[in-house]
RODO-2510 file (C-alpha; in nm, 4 decimals, decimal comma):
residues 374
     n   res          X          Y          Z
     1     x    -1,4355    -2,9074     6,4284
     2     x    -1,4113    -2,9475     6,0169
     3     x    -1,6461    -3,0132     5,7970
     4     x    -1,7378    -3,4176     5,6855
     5     x    -2,0257    -3,5690     5,5111
     6     x    -2,1521    -3,9696     5,6201
     7     x    -2,3798    -4,0695     5,4179
     8     x    -2,6204    -4,3575     5,5454
     9     x    -2,8905    -4,4568     5,3139
    10     x    -2,9320    -4,4760     4,9565
    11     x    -3,2921    -4,5671     4,7609
    12     x    -3,2258    -4,9147     4,4782
    13     x    -3,5005    -4,7113     4,2895
    14     x    -3,2796    -4,3770     4,2514
    15     x    -2,9946    -4,1876     4,3461
    16     x    -3,1783    -4,0815     4,6350
    17     x    -2,9726    -4,0397     4,9599
    18     x    -2,9882    -4,0009     5,3452
    19     x    -2,7016    -3,8619     5,5753
    20     x    -2,5203    -3,6169     5,7991
    21     x    -2,3203    -3,3120     5,7051
    22     x    -2,0849    -3,2415     6,0287
    23     x    -1,9943    -2,8633     6,0800
    24     x    -1,8295    -2,6580     6,4212
    25     x    -2,1649    -2,5843     6,4320
    26     x    -2,3866    -2,9558     6,4494
    27     x    -2,4847    -3,1777     6,2172
    28     x    -2,7587    -3,0922     5,9169
    29     x    -2,9338    -3,4873     5,8125
    30     x    -3,0016    -3,4282     5,4757
    31     x    -3,1700    -3,4211     5,2455
    32     x    -3,3050    -3,0779     5,4057
    33     x    -3,4837    -2,7548     5,3357
    34     x    -3,3185    -2,4575     5,4565
    35     x    -3,4727    -2,1383     5,5338
    36     x    -3,3619    -1,8061     5,3355
    37     x    -3,2912    -1,5471     5,6223
    38     x    -3,1487    -1,2937     5,3805
    39     x    -3,0774    -1,0123     5,6690
    40     x    -2,9550    -1,2742     5,9511
    41     x    -3,3022    -1,2902     5,9795
    42     x    -3,6330    -1,5426     5,8301
    43     x    -3,8598    -1,3089     5,7903
    44     x    -4,0566    -1,2649     6,0790
    45     x    -3,9745    -1,5951     6,3051
    46     x    -3,7373    -1,5932     6,5698
    47     x    -3,4878    -1,8565     6,6561
    48     x    -3,6740    -2,0462     6,8666
    49     x    -3,9843    -2,0746     6,6219
    50     x    -3,6571    -2,1998     6,3685
    51     x    -3,5981    -2,4662     6,6622
    52     x    -3,9028    -2,5868     6,6823
    53     x    -3,9258    -2,6517     6,2875
    54     x    -3,6103    -2,8590     6,3080
    55     x    -3,4909    -2,6184     6,1039
    56     x    -3,0998    -2,7279     6,0980
    57     x    -2,9430    -2,5272     5,9164
    58     x    -3,0313    -2,1174     5,7666
    59     x    -2,9181    -1,9261     5,4725
    60     x    -2,8285    -1,4780     5,5061
    61     x    -2,6920    -1,3277     5,2076
    62     x    -2,3583    -1,1850     5,1633
    63     x    -2,4712    -0,8771     4,9266
    64     x    -2,7466    -0,8168     5,1353
    65     x    -2,5691    -0,7808     5,4910
    66     x    -2,2666    -0,6236     5,3347
    67     x    -2,4920    -0,3132     5,2183
    68     x    -2,6744    -0,3728     5,5466
    69     x    -2,5515    -0,3372     5,8527
    70     x    -2,2076    -0,4086     5,7162
    71     x    -1,9429    -0,7098     5,7628
    72     x    -1,7624    -0,5661     6,0099
    73     x    -2,0487    -0,4386     6,2897
    74     x    -2,1539    -0,8331     6,2087
    75     x    -1,8168    -0,9616     6,2849
    76     x    -1,7832    -0,6799     6,6421
    77     x    -2,1159    -0,8431     6,7400
    78     x    -1,8889    -1,1696     6,7423
    79     x    -2,0160    -1,3179     6,4307
    80     x    -2,3605    -1,3987     6,2608
    81     x    -2,4007    -1,7396     6,5199
    82     x    -2,4406    -1,4866     6,7739
    83     x    -2,5362    -1,1365     6,5947
    84     x    -2,8974    -1,3122     6,5111
    85     x    -2,8896    -1,5571     6,8084
    86     x    -2,8974    -1,8874     6,6057
    87     x    -2,6302    -2,1522     6,7443
    88     x    -2,6716    -2,4147     6,4750
    89     x    -2,4810    -2,4025     6,1097
    90     x    -2,4830    -2,1084     5,9025
    91     x    -2,4715    -2,0220     5,5004
    92     x    -2,3857    -1,7691     5,3512
    93     x    -2,4388    -1,7079     4,9356
    94     x    -2,1516    -1,5134     4,8307
    95     x    -2,3506    -1,2322     4,5939
    96     x    -2,3384    -1,3742     4,2991
    97     x    -2,6769    -1,4476     4,1779
    98     x    -2,7604    -1,0911     4,3759
    99     x    -2,5833    -0,8915     4,1420
   100     x    -2,6446    -1,1178     3,8524
   101     x    -3,0678    -0,9803     3,9194
   102     x    -2,9451    -0,5576     3,9119
   103     x    -2,8354    -0,6201     3,5413
   104     x    -2,9342    -0,2263     3,4943
   105     x    -2,6900    -0,1159     3,7329
   106     x    -2,3302    -0,3795     3,7111
   107     x    -2,1178    -0,4265     3,4777
   108     x    -1,8928    -0,7622     3,4698
   109     x    -1,4986    -0,8094     3,3855
   110     x    -1,2684    -1,1011     3,4926
   111     x    -1,1589    -0,8798     3,7359
   112     x    -1,5076    -0,8872     3,9023
   113     x    -1,8492    -0,7110     3,9705
   114     x    -1,9133    -0,2548     3,9407
   115     x    -2,2378    -0,1766     4,0727
   116     x    -2,4396     0,0930     4,1620
   117     x    -2,5838     0,0377     4,5843
   118     x    -2,9546     0,0502     4,5642
   119     x    -2,9747     0,2162     4,8570
   120     x    -2,7440     0,5298     4,8184
   121     x    -2,6201     0,5004     4,4294
   122     x    -2,2974     0,4206     4,5630
   123     x    -2,0337     0,2858     4,3622
   124     x    -1,9173    -0,0465     4,4372
   125     x    -1,6806    -0,3120     4,3382
   126     x    -1,7200    -0,6952     4,5023
   127     x    -1,4299    -0,9348     4,3605
   128     x    -1,3567    -1,2827     4,4707
   129     x    -1,1827    -1,1928     4,7061
   130     x    -1,3898    -0,9319     4,8792
   131     x    -1,6725    -1,1545     4,9089
   132     x    -1,4268    -1,4445     5,0312
   133     x    -1,3418    -1,1342     5,3216
   134     x    -1,7134    -0,9938     5,3842
   135     x    -1,8043    -1,4274     5,4024
   136     x    -1,4738    -1,4655     5,6549
   137     x    -1,5996    -1,1694     5,8576
   138     x    -1,9358    -1,2750     5,9012
   139     x    -1,8025    -1,6104     6,0077
   140     x    -2,0980    -1,8373     5,8522
   141     x    -1,9874    -2,2340     5,8725
   142     x    -2,0620    -2,2850     5,5220
   143     x    -1,9374    -2,0198     5,2330
   144     x    -1,9736    -1,9724     4,9035
   145     x    -1,7462    -1,9080     4,5625
   146     x    -1,8297    -1,6166     4,4019
   147     x    -2,0062    -1,6888     4,0596
   148     x    -2,1010    -1,5208     3,7372
   149     x    -2,4762    -1,6670     3,7118
   150     x    -2,6015    -1,6003     3,3571
   151     x    -2,9883    -1,6068     3,2717
   152     x    -3,1936    -1,8281     3,0900
   153     x    -3,2474    -1,6463     2,7391
   154     x    -2,8490    -1,6441     2,7702
   155     x    -2,6317    -1,7630     2,4647
   156     x    -2,4074    -2,1246     2,4573
   157     x    -2,1346    -1,8773     2,4345
   158     x    -2,2482    -1,6878     2,7024
   159     x    -2,2868    -1,9636     2,9114
   160     x    -1,9273    -2,0735     2,8438
   161     x    -1,7942    -1,7743     2,9050
   162     x    -1,9816    -1,7025     3,2475
   163     x    -1,8991    -2,0494     3,3639
   164     x    -1,4794    -2,0392     3,2659
   165     x    -1,4839    -1,7408     3,4799
   166     x    -1,6850    -1,8317     3,7510
   167     x    -1,3754    -2,1675     3,7401
   168     x    -1,1397    -1,8420     3,7535
   169     x    -1,2739    -1,6402     4,0159
   170     x    -1,3253    -2,0013     4,1836
   171     x    -0,9700    -2,0893     4,2358
   172     x    -0,8710    -1,7113     4,3721
   173     x    -1,1689    -1,8045     4,5957
   174     x    -0,9431    -2,0240     4,7053
   175     x    -0,6313    -1,8273     4,7185
   176     x    -0,8296    -1,5427     4,9372
   177     x    -1,0027    -1,7750     5,1745
   178     x    -0,7666    -1,9264     5,4191
   179     x    -0,9383    -2,0667     5,7889
   180     x    -1,1098    -2,4183     5,6430
   181     x    -1,1476    -2,5790     5,9372
   182     x    -1,4047    -2,2936     6,0451
   183     x    -1,5418    -2,2098     5,6954
   184     x    -1,6603    -2,5188     5,4169
   185     x    -1,6047    -2,3227     5,0883
   186     x    -1,8339    -2,4496     4,8574
   187     x    -1,7687    -2,4442     4,4727
   188     x    -2,0918    -2,3511     4,2322
   189     x    -2,1614    -2,5556     3,9052
   190     x    -2,2559    -2,3474     3,6163
   191     x    -2,3394    -2,4051     3,2444
   192     x    -2,7088    -2,3437     3,2352
   193     x    -2,8701    -2,6291     3,0278
   194     x    -2,6220    -2,7020     2,8247
   195     x    -2,5577    -3,0978     2,9632
   196     x    -2,1743    -3,0594     2,7990
   197     x    -2,1003    -2,7646     2,9705
   198     x    -2,2335    -2,9210     3,3017
   199     x    -2,0077    -3,1435     3,2818
   200     x    -1,7085    -2,9728     3,2060
   201     x    -1,7177    -2,7757     3,4976
   202     x    -1,7994    -3,0555     3,7501
   203     x    -1,4474    -3,2205     3,6384
   204     x    -1,3109    -2,9092     3,6591
   205     x    -1,4285    -2,8472     4,0655
   206     x    -1,3662    -3,1765     4,1792
   207     x    -1,0198    -3,1252     4,0980
   208     x    -0,9964    -2,8957     4,3084
   209     x    -1,1418    -3,1207     4,6452
   210     x    -1,3749    -2,8711     4,8305
   211     x    -1,5861    -2,9911     5,1011
   212     x    -1,8962    -2,9469     4,8931
   213     x    -2,0529    -2,9093     4,5781
   214     x    -2,4002    -2,6457     4,4700
   215     x    -2,5363    -2,6358     4,1560
   216     x    -2,6414    -2,3234     4,0707
   217     x    -2,8158    -2,1454     3,7773
   218     x    -3,1338    -2,3257     3,7764
   219     x    -3,3886    -2,0849     3,8967
   220     x    -3,3650    -1,8619     3,7063
   221     x    -3,5970    -1,9146     3,4263
   222     x    -3,6250    -2,1833     3,3086
   223     x    -3,9074    -2,4751     3,2566
   224     x    -3,9200    -2,7421     3,5072
   225     x    -3,8402    -2,9632     3,2655
   226     x    -3,5247    -2,8491     3,1883
   227     x    -3,4554    -2,8054     3,5523
   228     x    -3,5425    -3,1719     3,5939
   229     x    -3,2608    -3,2488     3,3275
   230     x    -2,9837    -3,0584     3,4298
   231     x    -2,9930    -3,1596     3,8066
   232     x    -3,0654    -3,5126     3,6553
   233     x    -2,7608    -3,5364     3,4558
   234     x    -2,5440    -3,3006     3,6560
   235     x    -2,5946    -3,4092     4,0787
   236     x    -2,5045    -3,7285     4,0063
   237     x    -2,1361    -3,6616     3,8900
   238     x    -2,0354    -3,5124     4,2247
   239     x    -1,8445    -3,6855     4,4765
   240     x    -2,0803    -3,8922     4,6829
   241     x    -1,8502    -3,8300     4,9784
   242     x    -1,9174    -3,4781     4,9326
   243     x    -2,2744    -3,2800     5,0035
   244     x    -2,4829    -3,1967     4,7285
   245     x    -2,6418    -2,8266     4,7473
   246     x    -2,9373    -2,6548     4,5020
   247     x    -2,9261    -2,3310     4,4868
   248     x    -3,2747    -2,1214     4,5076
   249     x    -3,4467    -2,4529     4,4624
   250     x    -3,7741    -2,4895     4,6732
   251     x    -4,0464    -2,6442     4,5479
   252     x    -4,2431    -2,9715     4,6367
   253     x    -4,1951    -3,1439     4,3292
   254     x    -3,8229    -2,9631     4,2113
   255     x    -3,6739    -3,1596     4,5400
   256     x    -3,8147    -3,4555     4,5626
   257     x    -3,6856    -3,4694     4,1577
   258     x    -3,3373    -3,3118     4,2660
   259     x    -3,3421    -3,5951     4,5702
   260     x    -3,3825    -3,8151     4,3488
   261     x    -3,0565    -3,7347     4,1784
   262     x    -2,8898    -3,6813     4,4577
   263     x    -2,9035    -3,3911     4,5737
   264     x    -2,8527    -3,2878     4,9692
   265     x    -2,9481    -2,9576     5,0267
   266     x    -3,2136    -2,7087     4,9427
   267     x    -3,2636    -2,3387     5,0234
   268     x    -3,5448    -2,0963     4,8762
   269     x    -3,7629    -1,7917     4,9603
   270     x    -4,0952    -1,9514     4,9241
   271     x    -4,2343    -2,0160     5,2094
   272     x    -4,1521    -1,6624     5,3720
   273     x    -4,3145    -1,5068     5,0634
   274     x    -4,5881    -1,6979     5,0113
   275     x    -4,7043    -1,6130     5,4075
   276     x    -4,6526    -1,2726     5,3313
   277     x    -4,8843    -1,2645     5,0737
   278     x    -5,1528    -1,5033     5,2879
   279     x    -5,0503    -1,8366     5,1044
   280     x    -5,0079    -2,1568     5,3103
   281     x    -4,8340    -2,4676     5,1545
   282     x    -5,0295    -2,7575     5,3337
   283     x    -4,9397    -3,1208     5,2151
   284     x    -4,8334    -3,0219     4,8380
   285     x    -5,0719    -2,7709     4,8028
   286     x    -5,1211    -2,3894     4,7367
   287     x    -5,4063    -2,2196     4,9868
   288     x    -5,5239    -1,8991     4,9931
   289     x    -5,6242    -1,8583     5,3137
   290     x    -5,8415    -1,4731     5,2431
   291     x    -6,0236    -1,6595     5,0315
   292     x    -6,4335    -1,6564     5,1571
   293     x    -6,4201    -2,0303     5,2195
   294     x    -6,2527    -1,9972     5,5459
   295     x    -6,4261    -1,7103     5,7218
   296     x    -6,5932    -2,0150     5,9057
   297     x    -6,3661    -2,2487     5,8658
   298     x    -6,2343    -2,3711     6,2573
   299     x    -6,0833    -2,6230     6,1527
   300     x    -5,6292    -2,5773     6,2046
   301     x    -5,3664    -2,5826     5,8782
   302     x    -5,3202    -2,9001     5,8693
   303     x    -5,4107    -3,0864     6,1863
   304     x    -5,0565    -3,3421     6,1121
   305     x    -4,8844    -3,0325     6,1730
   306     x    -4,6420    -2,9640     6,4946
   307     x    -4,6610    -2,6080     6,4295
   308     x    -4,7453    -2,3453     6,6847
   309     x    -4,9911    -2,1995     6,4328
   310     x    -5,1469    -2,5931     6,3373
   311     x    -5,1313    -2,6173     6,7190
   312     x    -5,3384    -2,3299     6,8272
   313     x    -5,4896    -2,1453     6,5650
   314     x    -5,7989    -2,2460     6,3396
   315     x    -5,8162    -2,1063     5,9584
   316     x    -6,0874    -1,8920     6,0019
   317     x    -5,8977    -1,7020     6,2508
   318     x    -5,5852    -1,6733     6,0115
   319     x    -5,8741    -1,5677     5,7298
   320     x    -5,9603    -1,3514     5,9826
   321     x    -5,5809    -1,1763     6,0223
   322     x    -5,4587    -1,1918     5,7166
   323     x    -5,7896    -0,9526     5,5819
   324     x    -5,7575    -0,7623     5,9124
   325     x    -5,3888    -0,6786     5,7616
   326     x    -5,2366    -0,8465     6,0926
   327     x    -4,8771    -0,8997     6,1582
   328     x    -4,9311    -1,2111     6,3382
   329     x    -5,1069    -1,4126     6,0595
   330     x    -4,8237    -1,3364     5,8213
   331     x    -4,6123    -1,4454     6,0364
   332     x    -4,8683    -1,7727     6,1746
   333     x    -4,8643    -1,8737     5,7950
   334     x    -4,4999    -1,7990     5,7085
   335     x    -4,4046    -2,0466     6,0019
   336     x    -4,5932    -2,3172     5,8968
   337     x    -4,4532    -2,3159     5,5335
   338     x    -4,1592    -2,3067     5,7177
   339     x    -4,2589    -2,6364     5,9220
   340     x    -4,3874    -2,7777     5,5880
   341     x    -4,1331    -2,7626     5,3740
   342     x    -3,8391    -2,9087     5,6290
   343     x    -4,1555    -3,1455     5,7511
   344     x    -4,1911    -3,2672     5,3651
   345     x    -3,7972    -3,3083     5,3370
   346     x    -3,7468    -3,4969     5,6383
   347     x    -4,0616    -3,7397     5,5582
   348     x    -3,8546    -3,8161     5,2013
   349     x    -3,5206    -3,8723     5,4607
   350     x    -3,7625    -4,1383     5,6654
   351     x    -3,8726    -4,3217     5,3427
   352     x    -3,5405    -4,3255     5,2305
   353     x    -3,4011    -4,5321     5,4845
   354     x    -3,7418    -4,7207     5,5084
   355     x    -3,6660    -4,8254     5,1308
   356     x    -4,0532    -4,6923     5,0036
   357     x    -3,8837    -4,3475     4,8810
   358     x    -3,9773    -4,3885     4,4988
   359     x    -4,3499    -4,5597     4,5985
   360     x    -4,4067    -4,3197     4,8716
   361     x    -4,2953    -3,9948     4,6557
   362     x    -4,3941    -4,1256     4,2782
   363     x    -4,6697    -3,8709     4,2435
   364     x    -4,3947    -3,6074     4,3184
   365     x    -4,1222    -3,7893     4,0910
   366     x    -4,3831    -3,8069     3,7883
   367     x    -4,2428    -3,6256     3,4429
   368     x    -4,6096    -3,6070     3,3309
   369     x    -4,6813    -3,3615     3,5424
   370     x    -4,3130    -3,1340     3,5522
   371     x    -4,5324    -2,7992     3,4604
   372     x    -4,8170    -2,8604     3,7722
   373     x    -4,5658    -2,7484     4,0306
   374     x    -4,5951    -2,6792     4,4009
***
């Protein structure tokens, strides 16, 4: 039981590192992409397929699971792992980002956030203590501190106020969270694009000696070059012997550059969202499988990919299914995309061990093409 992080290899030219994060439900080999299962399900993909895709840790969301089915039901079912039949590590977001996205429905005070439920209009108050109580009931291995995520267009004064409030809320989360052997509470570094605020936040959070740290507030509308600059500044300031998690980022370029800065873990809804819209990720490119050019393309999406879709179906068949709005088509694209992003981080991990990361992934590390992201 318990949590620890072991760094196994480092890059000679960047801050990239390969490691192992130990949790009560198994290990996570880093760097690693983590599929998002907001409502205790990675959309369209069963646990057996996730295992085949080499997923080692997946996410679920506190806010959404509180609304439906309710944390009490999950707890009565034996916790998230049993409820969703996933016996490997799980991380739950605190709900802070989702509340941020409800700007028209919420009110933030030092106590917490009051908002209208988008389901039935009822008034819900979410505080640091309640977020922790919900996450304790859900039973994920890693739980996140409740924080305030300011929008990209916030003033520096607003960002500073949100960052200070997040720190005060984190200390309340620590007081509320008791079972530290079963669940690791990660703090979240806020501060927007203001590097001095990021530095101050890191200094405050690291004094608390948490089991892991996340960088939040970098995928809320900023330009790619600002995201890169923020992560490049912040990641190396975090303790080297603890896992570092970049929240809500999952494009090839953003992950590669963040890994070069020293990030270990990523999550993003991109692979399943793209899949549901007929888009496949293939070796760094986006393919709209509905396009006419694929109607008679009898090759797999990617002949090097081990996923079920690539091993069994042609692009022509996937084109047919998506054009016919058949559910299987969207499921197969989602499964392929999840497999692809996990493989991508696995390939980076291997390159770090081999000492070839900076050369093998040079095209993704190029700053001059930041705006041309995939």
